[in-house]
DOTOR-179989 format. One line per 3 residues: number of its first residue (from 1); their letters; for each residue x, y, z of N, C-alpha, C. Coordinates in Angstrom, 2 decimals. Example, Ala and Ser with C-alpha at 12.3 -4.5 7.8 and 13.67 -1.06 7.14 Angstrom:
1> as> 13.19:-5.69:7.80:12.30:-4.50:7.80:13.20:-3.30:7.80; 12.85:-2.25:7.08:13.67:-1.06:7.14:12.90:0.03:7.87
This chain:
1> mnl> 98.98:142.83:94.89:97.46:142.30:95.02:97.32:141.53:93.29; 96.59:140.37:93.95:96.03:139.89:92.61:94.70:140.03:92.27; 94.62:141.25:91.33:93.25:141.71:91.29:92.11:140.40:90.76
4> akm> 92.47:139.49:90.21:91.63:138.74:89.72:90.89:137.98:90.97; 91.58:138.06:92.07:91.01:137.13:92.96:90.15:138.08:94.16; 90.15:138.99:93.42:89.04:140.15:94.34:87.61:139.41:93.95
7> tvl> 86.78:139.96:95.33:85.64:139.50:95.23:84.90:140.61:94.14; 83.73:140.55:93.81:82.61:141.52:93.00:82.95:143.04:93.96; 82.49:142.84:95.26:82.24:143.68:96.14:83.64:144.57:96.30
10> eak> 84.49:143.98:96.27:86.14:144.22:96.49:86.43:145.24:95.57; 86.05:144.74:94.47:86.46:145.32:93.02:86.19:146.49:92.57; 84.40:146.03:92.96:83.56:147.80:92.70:83.95:148.65:93.74
13> kal> 84.46:148.67:94.64:84.88:149.48:95.71:86.15:150.28:95.32; 87.05:149.26:94.78:88.52:149.51:94.18:88.25:150.21:93.13; 87.50:150.34:92.20:87.29:151.20:90.89:86.68:152.05:91.23
16> lnk> 85.67:152.44:92.04:85.06:153.52:92.28:85.91:154.41:92.93; 86.57:153.77:93.54:87.77:155.02:94.34:88.94:154.82:93.75; 89.07:154.85:92.20:90.06:155.01:91.23:91.51:154.52:91.65
19> eis> 91.05:153.28:92.70:92.40:152.56:93.14:92.71:151.72:91.71; 92.00:150.96:91.31:92.49:150.24:90.01:91.50:150.74:88.71; 91.70:150.30:87.18:90.81:150.86:86.30:90.34:149.17:86.07
22> sve> 89.26:149.27:85.09:88.58:148.18:84.61:89.48:147.39:83.43; 90.37:148.15:82.88:91.53:147.98:82.07:92.47:147.00:82.88; 92.68:147.27:83.61:93.92:146.56:84.77:93.34:145.46:85.30
25> lld> 91.75:145.45:85.18:91.38:144.45:85.71:90.86:143.17:85.11; 90.52:143.30:83.84:90.44:142.88:82.57:91.90:142.31:82.33; 92.71:142.76:82.24:94.02:142.22:81.78:94.47:141.05:82.70
28> eci> 94.25:141.22:84.24:94.52:140.30:84.90:93.92:138.70:84.69; 92.45:139.13:84.29:91.59:137.83:83.84:92.18:137.41:82.78; 92.60:138.19:81.70:93.37:137.70:80.30:94.14:136.83:80.55
31> kni> 95.37:137.47:81.44:96.80:136.81:81.47:96.24:135.45:82.14; 95.21:134.99:82.89:94.51:133.54:83.92:94.28:132.97:82.73; 92.72:133.32:81.54:92.53:132.55:80.46:93.81:132.17:79.23
34> nan> 94.26:132.94:79.26:95.76:132.55:78.41:96.63:131.46:78.77; 96.39:131.82:80.25:97.47:130.64:80.80:97.00:129.26:81.21; 95.80:129.37:80.89:95.21:128.14:81.28:94.21:127.58:80.37
37> krl> 94.28:127.65:78.93:93.63:127.00:77.90:93.41:125.82:77.89; 94.20:125.04:78.53:94.04:123.50:78.79:92.81:123.31:79.40; 92.20:123.94:80.39:91.12:123.61:80.97:90.14:123.81:80.44
40> nvf> 89.98:124.28:79.46:88.79:124.53:78.53:87.60:124.51:79.06; 87.68:126.24:79.44:86.73:126.47:80.25:85.67:127.72:79.47; 85.91:127.79:78.25:85.41:128.22:77.40:84.72:128.19:75.83
43> vse> 83.56:128.25:75.74:83.22:127.73:74.08:83.34:129.06:73.06; 83.27:130.06:74.18:83.45:131.28:73.14:84.08:132.35:73.96; 85.04:132.98:73.49:85.94:134.15:74.16:85.63:135.28:73.52
46> tid> 85.06:136.33:74.64:84.78:137.40:73.91:85.74:138.77:74.27; 86.77:138.32:73.60:88.26:139.29:74.42:88.34:140.74:74.30; 88.08:140.76:72.63:87.93:141.95:71.96:86.86:143.02:72.53
49> lak> 85.57:142.36:72.80:84.28:142.92:73.09:84.92:143.76:74.52; 85.55:142.82:75.47:85.53:142.94:76.76:86.37:143.97:76.90; 87.51:144.10:76.16:88.44:145.24:76.01:87.94:146.38:75.73
52> era> 87.13:146.74:74.79:86.38:147.70:74.26:85.39:148.27:75.73; 84.52:147.56:76.27:83.75:147.41:77.26:84.57:147.89:78.46; 85.84:147.36:78.45:86.50:148.15:79.75:86.84:149.43:79.73
55> kqs> 87.31:149.74:78.44:87.65:151.14:78.47:86.23:152.09:78.62; 85.23:151.70:77.77:84.19:152.42:78.21:83.47:152.47:79.79; 84.02:151.49:80.33:83.68:151.34:81.68:84.31:152.35:82.79
58> dkk> 85.43:152.51:82.05:86.73:153.55:82.94:85.93:154.67:82.89; 85.77:155.25:81.44:85.28:156.37:80.99:83.82:157.18:82.09; 82.84:155.79:82.17:81.55:156.17:82.93:81.78:156.31:84.30
61> iad> 83.06:155.29:84.56:83.19:155.87:86.24:83.99:157.08:86.57; 84.70:157.44:85.56:85.61:158.90:85.63:84.25:159.94:85.91; 83.21:159.84:84.81:82.24:160.64:84.63:81.30:160.70:85.73
64> gna> 81.22:159.70:86.61:80.03:159.47:87.56:79.06:158.56:87.01; 79.22:157.58:86.16:78.11:157.64:85.67:78.08:155.84:85.73; 78.73:155.14:86.52:78.87:153.58:86.76:78.01:152.94:87.35
67> gkl> 77.52:152.00:86.53:76.38:151.07:86.90:76.83:149.97:87.78; 75.91:149.42:88.37:76.38:148.56:89.87:77.32:147.59:89.28; 77.68:147.17:88.42:78.70:146.03:87.83:79.72:146.95:87.10
70> egi> 80.00:148.07:87.16:80.58:148.80:86.34:81.82:148.19:86.31; 82.47:147.76:85.14:83.95:147.38:84.88:84.22:145.99:85.36; 83.46:144.82:85.94:83.72:144.08:86.50:83.49:142.82:85.70
73> pfa> 84.89:141.96:85.46:84.70:140.92:84.48:83.93:140.01:85.17; 83.23:139.29:84.04:82.52:138.35:84.17:82.27:137.17:82.80; 81.81:136.18:83.67:81.71:134.85:82.21:80.20:134.46:82.35
76> vkd> 79.90:134.10:81.18:78.25:133.62:81.39:78.31:132.23:81.20; 77.50:131.24:81.45:76.97:129.95:80.95:76.59:130.24:79.86; 76.90:129.02:78.86:76.28:129.35:77.32:75.16:128.59:77.14
79> lfc> 74.53:128.75:78.07:72.97:128.75:78.07:72.30:129.67:77.83; 72.89:130.96:78.40:72.32:132.07:78.71:72.31:132.84:77.08; 71.39:133.22:76.78:71.26:133.69:75.36:72.05:135.07:75.14
82> tkg> 72.72:135.13:74.30:73.54:136.87:74.26:73.25:137.24:72.94; 72.95:138.48:72.43:72.68:139.23:71.49:73.78:138.88:70.91; 73.58:138.55:69.38:75.15:138.49:68.55:75.96:138.19:69.06
85> irt> 76.00:137.11:69.89:76.95:136.50:70.43:76.56:135.27:70.55; 77.71:134.28:69.81:77.75:132.79:69.89:76.69:132.17:71.33; 75.56:131.16:71.15:75.22:130.69:72.28:74.81:128.88:72.16
88> tss> 75.46:128.16:72.44:75.61:126.81:72.20:74.97:125.69:73.02; 74.66:125.71:73.97:74.37:124.90:75.14:75.27:123.87:75.00; 76.54:124.38:74.75:77.52:123.12:74.20:77.15:121.94:73.55
91> srm> 76.28:122.06:72.53:75.70:121.10:72.08:76.28:121.09:70.52; 76.25:120.25:69.66:76.52:120.31:68.16:75.72:120.96:67.36; 74.13:120.69:67.67:73.03:121.01:67.23:72.51:122.91:67.26
94> len> 73.48:123.56:68.05:73.44:124.87:68.49:74.63:125.43:68.30; 75.91:124.81:67.28:77.09:125.29:67.40:77.44:126.31:66.91; 76.24:126.87:65.82:76.41:127.93:64.91:75.41:129.03:65.51
97> fvp> 74.39:128.90:66.38:73.65:129.63:66.89:73.93:130.75:67.30; 73.58:132.00:66.37:73.77:133.47:67.10:72.70:134.29:67.50; 72.02:134.28:68.59:70.69:134.88:69.34:70.65:136.00:68.81
100> pye> 69.35:136.39:68.44:68.91:137.81:68.09:68.37:138.72:69.15; 68.39:138.06:70.32:67.92:138.47:71.58:68.69:138.08:72.68; 68.82:138.77:73.93:69.45:138.48:75.03:68.56:138.05:76.25
103> stv> 68.76:137.39:76.93:68.17:136.69:78.01:68.20:137.69:79.21; 67.30:137.85:79.87:66.91:138.48:81.08:67.89:139.12:81.57; 68.76:137.69:82.39:69.96:137.73:83.24:70.86:138.39:82.68
106> sdi> 71.25:138.20:81.53:72.50:138.75:81.16:72.39:140.22:80.59; 71.03:140.57:79.93:70.74:142.07:79.62:70.64:142.87:81.07; 70.27:142.42:82.11:70.40:143.29:83.53:71.83:143.46:83.79
109> lnk> 72.82:142.25:83.79:74.25:142.32:84.23:74.84:143.68:83.09; 74.53:142.99:81.63:74.93:144.12:80.81:74.75:145.58:80.75; 73.23:145.78:81.26:72.62:147.16:81.64:73.57:148.28:82.71
112> egy> 74.13:147.20:83.77:74.84:147.63:84.75:76.10:147.94:84.83; 76.60:147.48:83.78:78.19:147.57:83.28:78.94:146.23:83.15; 78.57:145.21:83.29:79.52:144.07:83.16:80.35:143.72:82.05
115> vlv> 81.51:143.43:82.41:82.45:143.34:81.30:82.43:141.62:80.79; 82.31:141.04:79.64:81.78:139.94:79.42:82.98:139.27:79.09; 83.85:138.18:79.54:85.21:137.87:78.63:84.52:136.62:78.13
118> gkt> 83.54:135.97:78.13:83.14:134.77:77.21:82.26:133.81:77.62; 81.62:132.98:77.19:80.51:131.99:77.40:81.22:130.62:77.78; 80.66:130.06:78.89:81.60:129.02:79.33:80.98:127.74:78.80
121> nmd> 81.83:126.80:79.17:81.55:125.31:78.98:80.66:124.56:80.01; 80.03:123.57:79.48:78.67:123.21:80.43:78.44:121.63:79.85; 78.25:121.02:80.49:77.22:119.83:79.62:76.33:119.95:78.89
124> efa> 76.24:119.46:77.84:75.39:119.48:76.70:73.93:119.63:77.00; 73.29:120.92:76.87:72.08:120.94:77.09:72.01:121.17:78.74; 72.70:121.20:79.62:73.08:121.07:81.02:72.54:119.69:81.75
127> cgs> 72.66:118.98:80.49:72.37:117.26:81.34:73.67:116.72:81.37; 74.38:116.55:83.06:75.62:116.09:83.31:75.77:116.60:84.19; 76.71:115.74:85.19:77.46:116.46:86.11:78.94:116.65:86.52
130> ttk> 79.62:116.87:84.98:81.02:116.26:84.89:81.88:117.47:83.75; 80.58:118.02:83.07:81.10:118.51:81.43:81.67:117.51:80.32; 81.67:116.47:81.12:82.12:115.44:79.86:81.33:115.34:78.74
133> tsy> 80.06:115.74:78.81:78.97:115.65:77.74:79.03:116.54:76.90; 79.89:117.99:76.91:79.88:118.64:76.28:80.36:118.22:74.77; 79.77:118.96:73.74:80.19:118.81:72.37:81.72:119.26:72.14
136> fge> 82.31:120.22:73.06:83.23:120.89:72.73:84.27:120.42:73.84; 84.36:119.29:74.08:85.14:118.56:74.97:84.83:118.99:76.90; 85.43:118.61:77.28:85.63:118.31:79.10:86.20:119.53:79.56
139> tin> 85.66:120.27:80.45:86.59:121.23:81.49:87.07:120.56:82.55; 88.15:120.89:82.55:89.06:120.71:84.01:89.30:121.17:84.97; 89.18:120.76:86.08:89.37:121.20:87.56:90.52:122.34:87.89
142> syk> 90.20:123.44:88.41:91.95:124.10:88.17:92.36:123.69:89.55; 91.77:122.62:90.11:92.10:122.56:91.49:92.99:120.81:91.07; 94.01:120.57:91.90:94.39:118.92:92.27:94.03:118.19:93.40
145> ann> 94.17:117.16:93.69:93.97:116.58:94.80:95.32:116.67:95.74; 95.92:116.49:96.98:97.10:116.44:97.60:97.93:115.17:97.00; 99.06:115.59:96.48:99.96:114.54:96.08:99.53:113.49:94.94
148> ddr> 98.56:114.31:94.14:97.94:113.85:92.82:97.98:114.45:91.80; 98.57:114.45:90.69:98.48:115.20:89.60:97.36:115.36:88.62; 96.46:113.97:88.94:95.48:113.52:87.87:94.90:114.68:87.60
151> dlv> 94.02:115.00:86.42:93.14:115.89:86.24:91.77:115.71:86.71; 90.83:116.37:87.37:89.82:116.32:88.42:88.71:116.88:87.52; 87.09:116.40:87.89:86.43:117.09:87.15:86.01:117.83:87.92
154> pgg> 85.52:119.25:87.15:85.00:120.29:88.16:83.39:120.32:88.64; 82.74:119.26:88.14:81.12:118.85:88.57:80.50:119.74:87.06; 79.25:119.70:87.19:78.56:120.31:86.39:76.81:120.37:86.61
157> ssg> 76.53:120.94:85.60:76.70:121.13:84.50:77.28:122.46:84.07; 77.13:123.27:85.21:77.82:124.68:85.21:79.48:124.72:85.41; 80.13:123.70:84.93:81.64:123.37:85.13:82.33:124.42:84.82
160> gsa> 82.60:125.12:83.51:83.13:126.18:82.93:82.87:127.39:83.94; 81.57:127.63:84.07:81.61:128.63:85.00:82.16:128.71:86.49; 82.15:127.73:86.70:82.98:127.80:88.19:84.33:127.85:88.11
163> vav> 84.99:126.88:86.90:86.60:127.18:86.74:86.74:128.11:86.46; 86.26:129.30:86.11:86.51:130.68:85.52:86.80:131.56:86.52; 85.94:131.44:87.53:86.06:131.91:88.75:87.12:131.34:89.58
166> asg> 87.41:130.27:90.03:88.20:129.53:90.99:89.67:129.72:90.16; 89.75:130.02:88.91:91.03:130.20:88.36:91.23:131.74:88.04; 90.43:132.56:88.54:90.83:133.83:88.19:90.49:134.24:86.83
169> mal> 89.79:133.53:85.74:89.53:134.12:84.43:88.49:135.32:84.57; 87.28:135.50:85.37:86.60:135.82:86.06:86.12:136.35:87.48; 85.73:137.41:87.42:85.38:137.29:88.86:84.15:136.77:89.60
172> ast> 83.55:136.86:88.58:82.18:136.19:89.00:81.45:135.31:87.83; 80.46:134.42:87.66:80.05:133.62:86.77:78.55:133.61:86.93; 78.13:133.33:85.99:76.42:132.76:86.00:76.44:131.11:85.58
175> gsd> 75.46:130.85:86.07:75.09:129.39:86.22:73.86:128.78:86.29; 73.31:127.95:85.56:71.97:127.72:86.02:71.79:126.24:86.81; 70.80:125.79:87.52:70.78:125.07:88.40:69.09:124.12:88.38
178> tgg> 69.64:122.90:87.81:68.05:122.42:87.90:68.10:121.12:89.13; 69.39:120.08:89.18:69.28:119.64:90.42:70.38:119.12:90.70; 70.99:120.52:90.82:72.32:120.99:91.12:73.61:121.03:90.78
181> sir> 73.23:121.98:89.20:74.34:122.23:88.15:75.05:123.42:88.85; 74.62:124.35:89.71:75.40:125.33:90.65:76.06:124.57:91.53; 75.23:124.10:92.54:75.91:123.84:93.76:76.87:122.58:93.63
184> qpa> 76.67:121.58:92.98:77.72:120.63:93.06:79.12:121.18:92.25; 79.24:121.96:90.92:80.36:122.36:90.94:81.03:123.60:91.76; 80.19:124.30:92.01:80.69:125.15:93.47:81.17:124.50:94.49
187> sfc> 80.97:123.39:94.83:81.48:122.63:96.21:82.69:121.90:95.39; 82.89:121.27:94.27:84.10:120.95:93.45:85.20:121.84:93.51; 84.51:123.09:93.28:85.93:124.25:92.86:86.12:125.23:93.96
190> glv> 85.50:125.02:95.26:85.69:125.70:96.38:85.10:127.29:96.38; 84.03:127.32:95.89:83.11:128.84:95.85:81.70:128.49:96.36; 81.21:129.63:96.40:79.97:129.56:96.82:78.87:129.86:95.34
193> gvk> 77.82:128.88:95.69:76.93:128.54:94.59:75.89:128.81:95.06; 74.72:129.49:94.83:73.19:129.15:95.16:72.05:129.29:94.01; 71.27:128.28:94.52:70.22:128.34:93.50:69.05:128.77:94.14
196> pty> 68.79:130.12:93.55:67.54:131.01:94.20:66.21:130.20:94.27; 65.36:130.71:94.75:64.07:130.18:95.00:63.23:129.97:93.38; 62.57:128.99:92.83:62.18:129.32:91.67:61.09:130.39:91.33
199> gri> 61.37:130.96:90.41:60.48:131.87:90.16:60.77:133.34:91.04; 62.06:133.48:91.40:62.53:134.56:91.76:63.15:135.21:90.58; 63.95:134.67:89.68:64.69:135.11:88.73:64.33:134.67:87.37
202> sry> 64.04:135.65:86.39:63.59:135.16:85.17:64.40:134.38:84.56; 63.62:133.04:83.99:64.46:132.17:82.87:64.37:132.55:81.52; 63.82:133.87:80.91:63.67:133.89:79.54:65.05:134.15:79.15
205> gmi> 65.28:133.74:77.82:66.47:133.72:76.99:67.45:132.58:77.87; 66.89:131.86:78.60:67.82:130.75:78.90:67.23:129.19:78.22; 68.03:128.56:77.71:68.13:127.06:76.76:67.71:126.41:77.91
208> sya> 66.48:125.72:77.71:66.06:125.17:79.05:66.86:123.49:79.04; 66.75:122.85:80.26:66.67:121.51:80.77:65.59:121.05:80.92; 65.11:121.61:82.34:63.78:121.06:82.54:62.91:122.39:83.08
211> ssl> 62.23:123.03:82.28:61.61:124.60:82.52:61.35:124.88:83.79; 60.82:123.44:84.41:59.77:123.78:85.45:60.56:123.45:86.89; 62.15:123.41:86.43:63.07:123.29:87.69:63.90:124.01:87.53
214> dqa> 64.51:124.35:86.54:65.82:125.37:85.81:65.59:126.61:86.63; 66.77:127.09:87.51:67.21:128.55:88.15:68.05:129.30:87.83; 68.28:130.29:87.47:69.67:130.98:87.24:70.02:130.99:88.27
217> gff> 71.42:131.49:88.78:72.25:131.83:89.89:73.57:132.05:89.38; 74.28:132.20:90.54:76.07:132.88:90.11:76.90:131.93:90.98; 77.97:132.06:90.52:79.41:131.53:91.21:79.94:132.58:91.61
220> tkd> 80.42:132.71:93.55:81.22:134.04:93.56:82.18:133.37:94.45; 82.93:133.91:95.43:84.25:133.48:96.41:83.61:133.63:97.51; 82.62:134.64:97.88:81.97:134.74:99.04:80.47:135.11:98.96
223> ike> 79.90:134.31:100.09:78.08:135.07:100.16:77.65:136.08:99.88; 78.52:137.37:100.04:78.06:138.54:100.08:77.81:139.09:98.79; 78.64:138.63:97.81:78.65:139.27:96.66:77.73:138.06:96.12
226> saf> 77.41:137.10:96.62:76.40:136.15:95.66:74.86:137.01:96.15; 74.43:137.40:97.63:73.43:138.31:97.80:73.04:139.07:97.00; 74.29:140.12:96.74:74.24:141.35:95.92:74.18:140.73:94.48
229> lin> 74.40:139.97:94.15:74.22:139.32:92.46:72.59:139.43:92.23; 72.38:138.42:93.19:71.16:138.10:93.27:69.86:138.92:93.47; 70.41:140.15:94.13:69.23:141.05:94.53:69.19:141.63:93.00
232> lvs> 70.17:141.94:92.12:70.28:142.71:91.14:69.08:142.15:89.80; 69.20:141.00:89.89:68.78:140.44:88.87:67.18:139.49:88.90; 66.79:139.78:90.61:65.62:139.23:90.82:64.37:140.26:90.84
235> gkd> 63.29:139.27:90.55:61.87:140.48:90.13:61.02:139.77:89.42; 60.15:140.60:89.33:59.10:140.14:87.96:59.44:140.50:86.56; 59.42:139.61:85.93:59.73:139.76:84.09:58.49:139.55:83.70
238> dkd> 58.12:140.52:82.70:56.61:140.31:81.97:56.88:139.12:80.62; 58.47:139.00:80.24:58.78:137.84:79.57:58.53:136.47:80.12; 58.61:136.40:81.34:58.41:134.98:82.13:57.03:134.78:82.93
241> stt> 56.36:134.22:82.24:55.19:134.40:83.40:54.90:133.53:84.61; 56.33:132.69:85.07:56.66:132.19:85.81:57.23:132.69:87.19; 57.63:134.03:86.73:58.20:134.97:87.67:57.35:135.37:88.89
244> sdk> 57.91:135.46:90.08:56.92:135.90:91.15:57.00:137.78:91.05; 55.67:138.07:91.65:55.67:139.27:91.78:55.59:139.71:93.30; 56.38:139.23:93.99:56.13:139.50:95.57:57.62:140.42:95.53
247> svp> 57.58:141.45:96.21:58.86:142.27:96.53:60.12:141.36:96.62; 61.07:141.98:96.51:62.67:141.29:96.91:63.06:141.97:98.00; 63.27:141.26:98.80:63.96:141.69:100.10:65.68:141.94:99.52
250> dyl> 66.39:142.98:100.44:67.66:143.08:100.50:68.67:141.92:100.96; 68.78:141.16:100.24:69.60:139.85:100.59:70.76:140.16:101.35; 71.61:141.09:100.88:72.77:141.63:101.02:72.52:142.15:102.82
253> knl> 71.55:143.01:102.59:71.62:143.82:104.24:70.97:143.13:105.29; 70.23:141.85:104.71:69.80:140.85:105.96:70.46:139.37:106.08; 71.79:139.64:105.44:72.75:138.36:105.62:73.16:138.41:107.61
256> nsn> 73.07:137.44:108.13:73.00:137.25:109.51:74.01:135.68:109.93; 75.03:135.73:110.24:75.84:135.07:110.70:75.51:134.13:111.62; 74.45:134.68:112.46:74.27:134.04:113.67:73.21:132.70:113.38
259> ikg> 73.71:131.66:113.85:72.59:130.73:113.27:72.27:129.75:114.55; 72.08:130.06:115.49:71.66:129.80:117.06:70.18:129.41:117.01; 70.11:128.20:117.35:68.48:127.83:117.19:68.07:127.23:115.80
262> kkv> 68.92:127.52:114.66:68.90:127.08:113.65:68.95:125.71:113.48; 68.17:124.88:112.62:68.65:123.41:112.11:68.65:122.89:110.69; 69.78:122.15:110.55:70.02:121.95:109.15:69.35:120.63:108.69
265> gii> 68.76:120.45:107.69:68.51:118.89:107.77:68.95:118.62:106.12; 69.54:117.27:106.21:70.00:116.72:105.12:69.11:115.56:104.53; 68.72:115.69:103.66:67.63:114.61:102.94:68.27:113.72:102.62
């Protein structure tokens, strides 16, 4: 079994059933990180921190104290502020910025037990659609065209986050979408990418591109895990006055593949 190719929900079940350990799951992701350095996925790797966190997660699972993401290797786009961990937005200006606070999204994921493997490369300040504007160099798509060995762009601005999941460096990752910065790289890298409705998820601690449009979201391998993750981080946040106080539906429970009678409009 290729552990790094599991979905979040598959890995969650296997971890809780003691079929695999968080350390084993992380080791598989680290192998893929080390084997694919040329793809330039991460601005900052947090491997030592991840190893320690994976050990803690295995103990929590054994003790019956697992969070909803306990032991799941995750990558975070480098515009989500992470306390004590360099956050650059792939810019020279913020090259050495270490936030003293945590974004709401990454704080929730952290409290639910995720294992952070690193902060992912992106277009500088999320302005771009290829990652070519990154101060740290472009990210390369892990896929190739048929019978063509040329490097391909992963899309942007969340290109590093998309490639991290597509290449098995993390089971899921965060992205941000203003005009397509999750959806476009997801399509380029064969993933599911969702931009939630504005106000559904807090933007606190996200370095903004256009704050009246930016929205946090995820890269996953299937729609079920996207629904699960969006449920986790949605809701009113006192640190972001634009978040909605409307109740959050159970997106996972409400998934329905029956699209009979639905119309899809392309503008």
